[in-house]
N, C-alpha and C positions, 0 to 999 in steps of 0.2 A: 551541452545540453543545459537547459537552464529551466527553474521552476518560475511561472508567472502568474497572474491572477486567472481564475478561470473566466471565462467569456460566455454568454450564451451559445455562439456557435459552436464553441468545444463541448458543452456540456449536451447539446444537442447531438452531437458526434458520437461522445461517448455512449452516450443511451442507446445506440445501434451496435456496439460491439458484441460479437459472439465468438467465442473459443471452441476449438475441437475439445471432445471427450478426450482425457478425463476433467480437464480444465473449464469446460464449461460451467463449473460451480462458480467461474468468476464471471459470467455474463454479465453484461451491464444493461440488458434491454427490460429489465423491470424497475430500473433506477429513475427517478424522477428528475429532469432537468431541473426545477425548480429547488427541490431539495440539494442538488449538487451546487447550484448556484448560490444557495445561503450560507453566509460567512461561519455560520454557527455549525455548519458541516464539515468544515475543515478540508475542503478540497481546492487543488491548484492545478493548473496545466502544466505537462512535462512538455516543452519545446525543444526544436532540434531547428536552429533558424526561425522561422515563421510557421514550421509545421507541428502541428499538434502529434505527439508520437506516445503519449501517455499521459498519466496524471499520478499526483501524489496527495495523501491526505494527512491529516494531522489530527489527533483527538480520539473522540468515540468510535468512527467511524472504522479504525482500525481493530477494535475491539470485537470478540466472539462471545456469545451468551454461553456461560459455564465456566469461567475462570474467573478468580476475584482478583480484578484489577484494582490497582491501588492509584495514586499520585506520584508515588517514586520515580515515574518515568513517563513519558510521552510516547504514546501509542501513534505509529505511523505504519502508512501501507500505502498500495498504489497498484498500478498496472501499465502494460504496455498496448499498444493497440495491437491489436490479434494477430495481424500478419506480420509483426515483428518480433513476435515472442518466439526464443529459441534461436536468436541471432546473435547473442553475445552482448546485449545492451544492457541487460539487468543490472550487473553492477554498476555502471555508469548512473543509470537511472536512478538508482537507490542512493548513492553517494551524492547524486545532486541534490536528492529530498534531504538526505542527512546535512548538508552544508546550508541548504535554506533554514531548516528547521533548526538548526543552531543558531544562525544568526537573527531569525525572527521569534524564536521562543524561549532560547536559552534553557533549555532542559536539563537537568542533574543526568539525565540517561534516555535512552531511545528503546523502545520495546517494539518487537513485531509479534503477529501472530499469523502461523504459515500452516496451511494444511499439511497433515503430516504425509501424506501421499506426494506432494510436492518437492521432490528431491533435489531440482533445478533451483528452486527459490531458496530451500534450506541451505545448500551448498554456496549460493551467492552471498546469504546473510551472514554465514559465519565465515566466509572469506573478507567480510568488513568489520569483523569484530564482535559479531553478536554471539552471546552464548547461551546455550538451553538452560531453562529454568524450571521447567515443566512441561507437562503434556496431560491433555482432558479431552474428554468428549464434549461436544457442543451441546447445549441444552434444547437447541431446537431441532436436530438430525441425527444426533449422535455420532456424526464425523469426528474423526480425531486431529486434534491440532498439536503444534509446539509453540511455546512461550519463550522468546529468546529475548537477552538484554544487552544493550551496549552502552559502557559510560560515555560520556558526553564527548570526550576527547577525539 
């Protein structure tokens, strides 16, 4: 797996992604491809060979309204192509994103915000060295989220 620049065809593909419940909160069908392509949005393609298998994001996209975010860590997030979810690829996908983030941005630490119900994602990021530092309810819809930090190492 490798992280690469997000090309137009990738952004258009990502904007079709729909997930089964309860993961449908991660659907990308409302995303604007132009916004995904804007470098300020922080989106990158996650590839296996030449195939788009997911995306990684760095910056404000990884933040959920309701938490008091600061600049002590780089927020990161991402997603896998819906048909690949639950196949054990999450750890490698996130690790590839962290390696890219370390090399490109050299942050002091990484931060992820994960929906509290998403035990698979929480287990995965904790296995990669992230530690829970707080829990909050989103300002938008009251959904519960966990905030986790991981040192740069």
